[in-house]
C-alpha positions in Angstrom: 9.7 -12.7 12.6 7.4 -10.0 13.8 4.9 -8.2 11.5 7.2 -5.1 10.9 10.0 -7.4 9.9 7.7 -9.3 7.6 6.6 -6.0 5.9 10.2 -4.9 5.4 11.3 -8.3 4.1 8.8 -8.7 1.3 8.8 -5.5 -0.8 9.4 -7.4 -4.1 6.6 -9.9 -3.3 4.0 -7.1 -3.0 2.0 -5.5 -5.8 2.5 -1.7 -6.3 -0.7 -1.0 -4.4 0.3 -3.2 -1.6 3.7 -1.5 -1.5 1.8 1.8 -0.9 0.1 0.2 2.1 3.5 -1.1 3.4 5.0 2.3 3.0 2.2 3.9 4.9 2.5 1.4 7.7 6.2 1.6 8.0 6.1 5.4 8.0 3.7 5.4 11.0 3.2 2.0 12.6 1.5 3.4 15.7 -1.1 5.4 13.5 -1.7 2.3 11.4 -2.3 0.2 14.5 -5.1 2.6 15.5 -6.6 3.1 12.1 -9.6 1.6 10.5 -9.2 -0.2 7.2 -10.9 2.7 5.5 -8.6 5.3 7.0 -5.5 3.2 6.2 -6.7 2.6 2.6 -7.4 6.3 2.1 -4.0 7.4 3.6 -2.2 4.9 1.3 -4.3 5.9 -1.8 -5.6 2.3 -2.3 -8.9 0.5 -1.9 -10.0 -1.3 1.2 -9.8 -4.8 -0.5 -6.1 -4.0 -1.3 -5.4 -3.5 2.4 -7.2 -6.8 3.1 -5.2 -8.6 0.5 -2.0 -7.1 1.9 -2.9 -8.4 5.3 -3.6 -11.9 3.9 -0.3 -11.9 2.0 1.6 -11.3 5.2 -0.1 -14.2 6.9 -2.8 -12.4 8.9 -6.4 -13.7 8.8 -7.7 -10.2 8.0 -7.3 -6.6 9.1 -8.1 -7.0 12.8 -5.6 -9.9 13.1 -3.0 -7.8 11.2 -3.5 -4.9 13.7 -3.1 -7.3 16.6 0.1 -8.7 15.2 1.4 -5.2 14.4 0.6 -4.1 18.0 2.5 -7.2 19.3 5.5 -6.2 17.1 5.5 -2.7 18.7 5.0 -3.9 22.2 7.7 -6.6 22.2 10.3 -4.0 22.3 11.4 -4.3 18.7 14.1 -1.8 18.0 11.9 -0.1 15.4 12.8 3.3 14.2 10.4 4.9 11.7 13.0 7.2 10.2 16.6 7.1 9.4 19.0 7.8 12.2 22.0 9.9 11.2 25.4 10.0 12.9 25.0 13.6 13.8 21.5 13.2 15.5 21.5 13.9 19.2 20.2 11.5 21.8 
């Protein structure tokens, strides 16, 4: 299971603050991958320690390891779409 799948699979296991972090990452995984912990925390409206706890809860050793796993999720060709696809959307 890649990091994006882990984030999607655990919403009930996350605290409300950690859910904010998850939402921010799922909304823009590329931006999260290039963000600092301070930037991600500010964008999600949480503290830096909350982001670090979020990373540990998902099995990462810290924020740098989390970003590496997130990058691997994006590079492996995961069929990740950051917004809903509607039937009437064009190619």
